N, C-alpha and C positions, 0 to 999 in steps of 0.2 A: 975363893968365895968364902966369906966368914960364916959362922954358924947362924948369926942373926940374919944375914942376907939370904941364906938357904931357907931358913924358917919363913921369912917374909915371902920369898918366891913360892914356896910350897903353899902358903896360905893364899897367895894371889892367884896361882894357877887353879887351885881348888877344883872340886868336882861339882860345885853347885851350878846347874845349868840355868840358862835364862828362863824367865817365866814363860808359860804357854801363851799368855795374853798380857797386853799392856792396857791398863784401864785408868781413865781420869774422870773426874767429876764434872758437874754441870758448869761451875764457874770457869773451869779451864776450857770446856766446850765453847762457851760464849766468847772467850778470848781467842780461841782458835778460829772461830767464825770471823771475828774482827781482823785477825791476821790474814785470813784468806782474802777478805775483801781488800785490805790495804796492799798486800804483796802480789796478789794474783796467783799465788801458789794454791792449787786446788785440792791437794791431798793432805789430810791431817797427819798422815804418817811422816811426810816430809817436814812439815812444820814442827812436829814433835821431835824429830831428829835434830833440827836446828835448835830447838829449845833445850834439849838434853845437852848438846855441845856448848851452848851459851852458858848454861848453869855450871857445867863441869869446868869451865874456864876460870871460875872463881875458886880460890883456895879454901874457902870456908864451907861448912855444911849448910844445906838449906835450913833456914830457921824454923819454918813451919812444915812439919810433915803432914801431908794430906790425910784426911780421915779415910778409913777403908769403907766409907759409906757407898752409896749407890753410884756406880760408874755410868756415865752417859755416853762416853766415847770408849769403845773397846775395839782392839785390833789384835790379831795374832802377833806373836813375836816376829814371825817371818815377814808379815806385812809392815810392821813398824821398822824393823832393822834392815830388811832386804839382804843383799849379799854380804853386807858388812856387819852382820850380826855379831860375829865373834869379836870384832873390834869394839863395837859399842859396849858389849857386855864386859870386855876386859877393861875399858875405860871406867865403867861404873865400879868394878871391883877395885881398881887401882885407887880411885878417889876415896872409896869407902875405907880401904886399908890405910891410906894416908891420914884419914880422920881418926884412926885407931878404933874403928868399929868392927864388930865381928863380921865375918864373911859367911853368914848363914843365909838360908833362903829368905826368911822373913826380912832381915835387915837389908839385903840387897834389893829385894822387890820394893821395899819402902823407900830406899834411896833412889831407885829408878823413878818412881812416881814423884818423889819430892823434887828431883832435878828437872823433870819435865814440867812440873808445876812452876818452880821458880824461874826456869828459862822462859816459859810462856809469858809469865808476868813481866819479866825483863823486856822481852821483845814487844809485847803489846804496850808497855809503858814508855817505850823509846819513841819520842816524838819524830825522830828521823826515819823510822821504819815505815817506808811508803811503797817500796817495790822490791823486786828480787835483788837489785843492785845494792840495796841497803843491807840485805842479808849477806851478800858476798863481801861487803865492806867489813863485816865482822871477822873475817879470816885474817889472822895475824900474818903480816908480811915478813919475810926474811930480811934482815938488815944486811946491806952490802959490806 
């Protein structure tokens, strides 16, 4: 392992824990309501997970970081991430690191909100997003 790889690994592992709560604003709340109606997925935390993964599939940073204004949807990290919390947090850290951003609490929390925001916008803007099968269709398939 090279010195650069060791340094990157140390920064990736980091000791910054996930936030206590995940918060998104009113515009995203309205989009989540639309997605609930379209897909039949009744839990915001599940839709937010899909949104996070959809956004993280893009190699670029979300262009508009959401303001830290009033949150209208709030859930604990445990509710948001469930038993896969370590994986979701690691994915956020990896993407943030790949963008060359610092792995501090403020940046990571902002990136989490930004990815949920961008992913929700992508999902609600997809005219083919009509049910849970359309969510499942987003999963990349292994090529034979």
